C-alpha positions in Angstrom: -25.3 37.6 43.4 -24.1 36.2 46.9 -25.0 32.5 47.6 -24.6 30.8 51.1 -20.9 28.7 51.1 -21.2 26.1 52.5 -17.9 23.4 52.4 -18.5 20.2 50.9 -16.2 18.9 53.5 -18.9 19.5 55.7 -21.6 18.1 54.1 -23.5 15.6 55.9 -23.8 12.1 53.2 -26.5 10.4 52.6 -27.8 8.0 55.2 -28.5 5.6 52.8 -25.7 4.2 50.2 -24.3 7.0 48.1 -25.0 7.1 45.1 -21.8 5.8 43.3 -23.8 3.3 40.6 -25.5 4.6 37.4 -27.4 1.9 35.5 -27.2 3.2 31.8 -29.2 0.8 29.0 -27.6 -1.9 27.9 -25.2 -2.6 30.5 -24.3 -1.6 34.4 -21.7 1.2 34.5 -19.8 2.1 38.0 -19.0 6.0 38.6 -15.6 6.1 40.2 -14.5 8.9 41.9 -13.8 12.3 38.8 -10.8 11.0 37.1 -10.4 14.3 35.2 -11.9 17.8 34.9 -14.8 17.8 31.9 -13.9 21.0 29.6 -16.1 23.3 28.6 -15.8 21.7 25.0 -16.6 18.1 26.3 -19.8 19.7 28.0 -20.5 20.6 24.8 -20.1 17.5 23.0 -21.8 15.6 25.9 -24.9 18.0 25.1 -24.7 16.1 21.3 -25.2 12.9 22.3 -28.1 11.8 20.3 -28.8 9.2 23.7 -28.8 10.6 27.5 -29.5 8.4 30.6 -30.6 9.7 33.6 -30.4 8.7 37.7 -31.5 10.4 40.3 -31.4 9.1 43.9 -32.4 10.9 47.4 -32.6 10.6 51.1 -35.4 9.0 51.9 -36.1 10.0 55.2 -36.9 13.6 53.9 -39.9 15.1 53.3 -39.5 16.9 50.3 -42.9 19.1 50.6 -40.8 21.6 53.1 -39.0 22.4 50.0 -40.5 25.3 47.9 -37.7 28.2 48.0 -34.5 27.6 46.2 -31.6 29.6 45.5 -28.0 28.7 43.7 -25.0 27.5 45.5 -21.7 29.4 45.9 -19.2 26.5 44.8 -16.3 26.7 47.4 -13.2 28.6 45.7 -10.5 25.8 46.9 -11.6 22.4 45.7 -14.1 23.0 43.2 -13.6 20.8 40.1 -16.6 22.8 38.4 -14.8 23.8 35.0 -17.8 25.8 33.2 -16.8 29.2 34.4 -19.4 31.3 35.4 -20.7 33.7 33.6 -20.4 31.9 30.3 -23.0 31.1 28.5 -23.1 27.5 29.0 -23.3 28.1 32.9 -26.2 30.5 32.0 -28.2 27.8 30.2 -27.6 24.9 32.6 -28.6 27.4 35.5 -31.8 28.5 33.2 -32.9 25.0 32.1 -32.2 23.7 36.1 -34.7 26.9 36.8 -37.0 26.7 34.5 -37.9 23.1 35.7 -38.4 23.9 39.3 -40.3 26.6 38.1 -42.1 24.8 36.0 -43.3 22.4 38.8 -44.2 25.7 41.8 -41.1 26.0 43.1 -39.8 29.7 43.7 -36.3 30.1 42.6 -34.3 33.3 44.3 -31.6 35.2 43.5 -30.5 36.1 47.4 -32.1 35.7 50.7 -33.7 32.6 52.8 -34.2 29.8 51.1 -36.3 26.4 51.7 -33.1 24.2 49.4 -29.9 25.7 48.0 -28.4 24.3 44.0 -25.2 23.3 42.8 -24.4 21.5 40.0 -21.3 19.5 38.3 -19.6 18.4 35.1 -17.9 15.4 34.6 -16.1 13.2 32.3 -14.6 9.5 33.0 -12.6 7.4 30.3 -14.4 3.7 29.6 -13.0 1.1 28.0 -15.5 -1.9 26.7 -14.2 -5.7 25.6 -15.3 -7.7 23.0 -13.8 -11.2 24.0 -13.2 -13.4 20.7 -15.8 -16.0 19.6 -16.1 -18.3 17.5 -19.2 -17.4 14.4 -20.7 -18.8 11.1 -17.5 -17.7 9.3 -14.9 -19.2 11.7 -13.1 -17.5 14.6 -14.0 -13.6 15.1 -11.0 -11.2 17.4 -12.3 -9.5 20.0 -11.7 -5.3 20.5 -11.4 -3.5 23.1 -13.8 -0.3 22.0 -12.0 3.1 24.7 -14.9 6.2 25.0 -15.5 9.0 27.0 -18.9 9.4 29.3 -20.0 12.4 29.9 -22.2 13.9 32.9 -24.0 16.6 34.5 -25.2 16.5 38.2 -27.1 17.8 39.9 -27.3 18.2 43.6 -30.0 19.7 46.4 -28.7 20.6 49.6 -30.4 21.6 52.9 -28.7 24.4 54.1 -29.9 24.2 57.5 -28.7 20.2 57.3 -26.0 20.7 55.6 -27.0 17.1 54.4 -27.2 16.6 50.8 -31.0 15.7 50.1 -31.6 14.7 46.4 -28.9 14.1 43.6 -29.7 14.1 40.0 -27.2 13.0 36.8 -27.3 13.1 33.0 -25.0 10.8 31.7 -24.2 10.3 27.7 -21.2 9.2 25.7 -19.3 12.0 24.3 -20.3 13.5 21.1 -20.9 15.7 18.8 -20.5 19.4 20.3 -23.8 21.0 21.1 -24.8 23.1 24.0 -27.7 25.2 22.9 -30.4 26.1 24.9 -32.6 23.9 24.0 -29.9 20.4 23.9 -30.0 21.7 27.8 -33.7 22.1 28.3 -33.8 18.4 26.9 -31.3 17.5 29.3 -32.6 19.1 32.6 -36.2 18.0 32.1 -35.0 14.2 31.5 -32.9 15.0 35.4 -36.4 16.7 37.0 -38.6 14.1 35.6 -38.7 12.7 39.0 -38.3 15.7 40.8 -39.8 15.6 43.7 -39.0 12.0 44.9 -42.3 10.2 45.2 
């Protein structure tokens, strides 16, 4: 299968502030640039999270009714940080879940040819640190402690091939837990991501 190649460096940014913050309950966390790549095993662990939070953002100047056909954009060979090997079981499950969500909304996902919009996904991992300060309680002073954990995310981008512009981004974010990447888990994560597509 062939796909349209667009360099990520050539994509025009959003006309508004880039989506760099994801609000997670009960605290607010900031998405920084990828610290290191999420390996396939860590993707499995991420999908095993009991709680996955989602966030989306989009270009408010775009009329999304014009996008009815989609296909997957081929990742650039250089500079790609997606560690999920194309054609692997996990890759197929993520793509299948995204396609099912779009088709359920009445869109068409093509293998080739001209389309209105392109799809691409990324997987990321961040190391997080949460500090609980010392405090005075019923039994006296309690020492503070530092909690270190890993936060994974799967990001879905929709790109306008004519404008070479990122027009919508959805992300599923969760704390790394027990490995599980069944099709059901992937479907559940993507269903949450696409609940707000198209944006109203």
